[in-house]
N, C-alpha and C positions, 0 to 999 in steps of 0.2 A: 497467427497461432504458432508458426514455425519459429518465429523470432522469440516469443515467450518460452517455448520449449527449449530452444538452445540456451537461453539465459538460465532457466531454472536447472537445467542439466549441468551447467558450468560453475555454479556457486553452491556453497554450503552456508546455510544460515546459522549464525551463531546467536543472533538477537533479533527479535521482532516484537518489540515491547511498546505498549502505550505510554507516551509521555504524560498524557492527561486521560482521565476517564473519558470514553467516547460519549458524545451527546447524541441521543436518539429522541427525535420528536415525531408525533403523528398529528395530522390535521384534525379538526373537530369532527369532520364528517368521516374520518377513517379511511379516506381514499388516497391520501398521499402522505409521505413521511420523509424525513431527511436524517442523515447522520453526519457527524463532524468527527473526524479521527486525526490524531497526531501521533506519529510512530518514530521510533528510533530502530533503524535497521543496520545490522552488522553482518557483513558477508565475507567469506574467505573464498579466494580463487587463485589459480595459477595463471601467471603471465610470463611468457618467455622462460619457463621452468622455475620461476621463483614463486614463492608463496606471498600472496598479497592480501590485505584486508581493506575493505571499503565500508565507511560509516556514513549513513545518510539520515538525516532528519527531514520528514516531510509530513504534510497534512492534506487532507482532502475532505470534500463535501460530496456526498452522493444523495440524489434525490430519487425517491422511489415512487411508482404509481401503482395502485392496485387495480388489476384486471379481474375479470370473471374467474380466470385460472390461476391467479396468483399475483405476487408482487414482481416488478420488473424495474431494473434501474433505468431511470428516464434521462439522467443527466449526472455527469461527474466533473468536478473541477479540482485540480490538484497542483500543488506547488511543492518544491522541495529546495532544500539548500544545496549548495555545491558539494560534491562528493569529496571527502578527504581520503586519500589513498596513503597507506603507510606500508613499508616493508616490515616483515616480521623478523 
């Protein structure tokens, strides 16, 4: 949690856009579901006093299971392309 907090405190999101429309599917019995998402993310941050920009394209699949008290993520698989860093 601390690692995520430090990351989100240190960047400004310029873009968090779907590359393709997300795919959302439910099992026939309504007890499981999955999503497939592909995003382009652009963030700005400072490194050694210089303004930097990072662009990342990545996709993930999340599998959800329905429990008595609601849906929970059961599994996530993610991949991303290497980050491209450019000076502004």
